[in-house]
C-alpha positions as CSV (number, residue, x, y, z in Angstrom):
1,M,48.4,35.1,-41.9
2,P,50.8,38.0,-41.8
3,L,51.7,37.3,-38.1
4,E,53.2,34.0,-37.1
5,I,53.7,33.0,-33.5
6,R,55.9,30.4,-31.9
7,L,55.8,29.5,-28.2
8,I,59.3,28.6,-26.8
9,P,59.7,26.7,-23.5
10,C,62.8,27.9,-21.6
11,L,64.4,27.0,-18.3
12,A,62.2,24.9,-16.0
13,D,58.9,26.6,-16.6
14,N,59.4,29.9,-18.5
15,Y,58.1,30.8,-22.0
16,A,59.5,33.2,-24.6
17,V,57.3,34.0,-27.6
18,L,58.5,34.6,-31.1
19,L,56.4,36.9,-33.4
20,R,57.0,37.2,-37.1
21,D,55.5,39.8,-39.4
22,S,55.9,37.9,-42.7
23,A,55.2,41.0,-44.8
24,T,58.2,42.9,-43.5
25,E,60.3,39.9,-42.1
26,T,60.3,41.7,-38.7
27,T,60.9,39.0,-36.0
28,V,60.4,39.8,-32.3
29,V,60.9,37.8,-29.1
30,V,58.9,38.7,-26.0
31,D,61.2,38.1,-23.1
32,A,64.5,36.1,-23.3
33,P,64.9,33.7,-20.4
34,E,67.8,31.8,-22.1
35,V,69.6,31.9,-25.4
36,A,69.7,28.3,-26.7
37,P,66.0,27.5,-27.1
38,I,65.4,30.9,-28.8
39,L,68.3,30.3,-31.2
40,A,67.0,26.8,-31.9
41,A,63.6,28.2,-32.8
42,L,65.0,30.9,-35.0
43,D,67.3,28.5,-36.8
44,Q,64.5,26.1,-37.4
45,E,62.3,28.8,-39.0
46,G,65.2,30.5,-40.7
47,W,64.3,33.8,-39.1
48,N,66.5,36.8,-38.2
49,L,65.7,38.4,-34.8
50,T,65.1,42.1,-35.1
51,H,63.6,43.1,-31.8
52,I,63.4,42.0,-28.1
53,L,60.5,43.1,-26.0
54,V,61.0,42.9,-22.3
55,T,58.2,42.9,-19.7
56,H,60.3,43.3,-16.5
57,H,63.8,43.0,-15.1
58,H,63.8,39.6,-13.4
59,T,66.7,37.4,-14.5
60,D,64.5,34.6,-15.8
61,H,63.1,37.1,-18.4
62,I,66.3,38.9,-19.4
63,A,69.2,36.4,-19.1
64,G,69.4,36.0,-22.9
65,V,68.9,39.6,-23.9
66,Q,72.5,40.8,-24.2
67,A,73.7,37.7,-26.1
68,L,70.8,37.8,-28.5
69,K,71.3,41.5,-29.1
70,E,75.0,41.1,-29.8
71,R,74.3,38.2,-32.2
72,F,71.5,39.7,-34.2
73,G,71.8,43.5,-33.6
74,A,68.3,43.3,-32.3
75,T,66.6,46.4,-30.8
76,V,65.7,46.0,-27.2
77,I,62.5,47.6,-25.9
78,G,61.5,47.6,-22.2
79,P,60.0,49.5,-19.3
80,K,61.4,52.9,-18.6
81,A,61.0,52.4,-14.8
82,E,63.5,49.5,-15.0
83,R,65.9,50.8,-17.6
84,D,68.9,50.6,-15.2
85,T,68.3,46.9,-14.6
86,I,67.8,45.6,-18.2
87,P,70.9,45.1,-20.3
88,G,71.2,46.6,-23.7
89,L,67.9,48.6,-23.5
90,D,67.6,50.8,-26.6
91,F,64.1,52.2,-26.1
92,A,62.5,52.8,-22.6
93,V,58.8,52.9,-22.9
94,V,55.9,54.0,-20.7
95,D,52.2,53.5,-20.6
96,G,50.5,54.2,-23.9
97,D,53.6,54.1,-26.0
98,P,53.3,52.4,-29.4
99,V,55.3,49.3,-30.2
100,A,55.6,48.2,-33.8
101,I,56.3,44.7,-35.2
102,G,56.8,45.6,-38.8
103,G,53.4,46.8,-40.0
104,L,51.6,45.7,-36.8
105,V,51.4,48.3,-34.1
106,G,50.6,47.6,-30.4
107,R,50.9,49.6,-27.3
108,V,52.4,49.4,-23.8
109,L,50.3,49.0,-20.7
110,E,52.0,49.6,-17.3
111,T,51.0,46.9,-14.9
112,P,53.0,47.4,-11.6
113,G,52.7,44.8,-8.9
114,H,55.0,41.8,-9.6
115,T,57.7,44.5,-10.1
116,K,57.3,48.2,-9.8
117,G,57.9,48.8,-13.5
118,H,56.3,45.8,-15.1
119,I,54.7,46.4,-18.5
120,V,52.7,44.3,-20.9
121,F,52.3,44.5,-24.6
122,L,48.8,44.7,-26.2
123,F,48.2,44.3,-29.9
124,E,44.5,45.0,-30.2
125,D,44.0,44.5,-33.9
126,E,45.7,41.1,-33.7
127,R,43.8,40.3,-30.4
128,L,47.0,39.5,-28.5
129,L,48.3,40.4,-25.1
130,F,51.8,39.4,-23.8
131,S,51.3,39.6,-20.0
132,G,54.7,38.6,-18.6
133,D,54.3,37.8,-15.0
134,T,51.3,40.0,-14.3
135,L,48.5,37.6,-15.4
136,F,49.0,33.9,-15.7
137,V,46.5,31.2,-16.8
138,M,44.2,31.0,-13.8
139,G,46.8,32.9,-11.7
140,C,48.9,36.0,-11.3
141,G,52.4,36.9,-10.3
142,R,53.6,37.4,-6.8
143,P,53.7,41.1,-5.8
144,F,57.4,41.2,-5.0
145,E,58.0,45.0,-5.3
146,C,54.5,46.4,-4.5
147,D,51.7,45.9,-2.1
148,P,49.2,43.3,-3.4
149,P,46.4,45.9,-4.0
150,V,48.7,47.5,-6.6
151,L,48.8,44.3,-8.5
152,W,45.0,44.0,-8.2
153,E,44.5,47.4,-9.8
154,S,46.8,46.3,-12.7
155,L,44.8,43.1,-13.1
156,L,41.6,45.2,-13.3
157,R,43.1,47.0,-16.3
158,L,43.6,43.6,-18.1
159,R,40.2,42.3,-17.0
160,A,38.6,45.3,-18.8
161,L,40.1,44.2,-22.2
162,P,37.8,42.4,-24.7
163,D,37.0,38.8,-23.9
164,D,38.5,37.5,-27.2
165,I,42.0,38.8,-26.5
166,A,44.5,35.9,-26.5
167,V,46.9,36.0,-23.6
168,Y,50.5,34.7,-23.7
169,C,52.1,34.8,-20.2
170,G,55.7,34.1,-19.0
171,H,55.4,30.8,-17.2
172,E,53.8,27.3,-17.3
173,Y,52.3,27.5,-13.8
174,T,48.8,26.5,-14.9
175,L,48.4,23.1,-13.3
176,S,49.1,24.5,-9.8
177,N,47.1,27.6,-10.5
178,A,44.1,25.6,-11.6
179,R,44.2,23.3,-8.6
180,F,44.4,26.3,-6.3
181,A,41.5,28.0,-8.1
182,A,39.4,24.9,-7.7
183,S,40.2,24.9,-4.0
184,V,38.7,28.4,-3.4
185,D,36.0,28.2,-6.1
186,P,34.9,24.5,-6.1
187,D,31.4,25.1,-7.5
188,N,32.6,26.8,-10.7
189,A,31.8,24.2,-13.4
190,E,33.8,25.9,-16.1
191,L,36.8,26.0,-13.8
192,L,36.6,22.3,-13.0
193,E,36.3,21.5,-16.7
194,R,39.4,23.6,-17.3
195,L,41.3,21.8,-14.6
196,R,40.6,18.4,-16.2
197,D,41.7,19.8,-19.5
198,V,44.9,21.2,-18.0
199,E,45.7,17.9,-16.2
200,A,45.4,16.1,-19.5
201,K,47.6,18.5,-21.4
202,R,50.3,18.6,-18.8
203,A,50.3,14.8,-18.5
204,I,51.6,14.7,-22.1
205,G,53.8,17.8,-21.8
206,K,51.5,20.1,-23.9
207,P,51.6,23.8,-23.1
208,T,48.4,25.5,-21.7
209,L,49.0,28.8,-23.5
210,P,47.4,30.9,-24.9
211,T,44.4,31.6,-22.7
212,T,41.9,34.4,-23.3
213,I,40.6,37.3,-21.2
214,G,37.2,35.8,-21.3
215,L,38.4,32.5,-20.0
216,E,40.3,34.2,-17.2
217,K,37.3,36.3,-16.2
218,A,35.3,33.1,-15.8
219,T,37.9,30.9,-14.0
220,N,40.7,33.0,-12.5
221,P,40.0,33.8,-8.9
222,F,42.6,36.6,-8.9
223,L,40.4,38.5,-11.4
224,R,37.4,38.1,-9.1
225,A,38.5,39.7,-5.8
226,D,35.5,41.9,-6.0
227,D,33.1,38.9,-6.2
228,A,31.1,38.8,-3.0
229,E,30.6,35.0,-3.1
230,L,34.3,34.4,-3.5
231,A,35.1,36.8,-0.6
232,E,32.7,34.9,1.6
233,R,34.1,31.6,0.7
234,I,37.6,32.6,1.9
235,G,36.2,34.0,5.1
236,L,36.1,37.7,4.2
237,P,32.5,38.6,3.7
238,G,32.0,42.2,2.8
239,A,35.8,42.9,2.6
240,E,37.2,45.4,0.2
241,P,38.6,43.8,-3.1
242,G,42.1,44.8,-2.2
243,V,41.9,42.9,1.1
244,V,40.3,39.8,-0.7
245,F,43.0,39.9,-3.3
246,T,45.8,40.0,-0.7
247,E,44.3,37.0,1.1
248,L,44.0,35.1,-2.1
249,R,47.6,35.8,-2.9
250,S,48.6,34.7,0.6
251,L,46.6,31.5,0.3
252,K,48.2,30.7,-3.1
253,N,51.7,31.3,-1.7
254,S,51.2,28.6,0.9
255,F,49.2,26.2,-1.4
256,R,50.6,22.8,-2.0
257,G,48.7,21.0,-4.7
């Protein structure tokens, strides 16, 4: 395969992702929460970092950017709307801009909500999405810088992607997300099966990434705020999806499980 992928646990629950186009020896990291684990992965593979893709400006996604850029001379690509808060940014991109990994070309999708300028990186031919903190496995980010309905509209963009797109997100929040999802959607057999699988994986420290758009459509309540049965289950029959999404996000914020 021309594209190699390595998932790198960082900090307490973050992930960085290394991508390598073997044909051109282009090596990219998506987000850089901390330097040491990324360096260790690069050293193990014998790869030279050429690019850093940044989804948003939060410290747990950019803390390693400057050091990695200085060490490797890597080109840093990130959201134009957050260019003043991302160190070493070389190319500020907007919705629809192409992003190349050697001979592989993806594009930027703007997904505001978690932050105002959040972007994700979609490589359609390779069936890959790097969703940062917009979409998690059976969850979504907190809308820190926008009203919740803004994040809902961004999630709708991702929900419209083909079911077989593999999704790599920025955090290992899956066990808590799955338990919350089961609490608001307890009759969803596929969700309950996923919960059991997630519990087994996390019990032995295995990551739960990647997911797929199809799996998320079936089991992620945050992609189903326009589902009448789900709205009724959380006490909002007939409510607008933005209202339902806002309530789901509020319920998750206070969920302990």
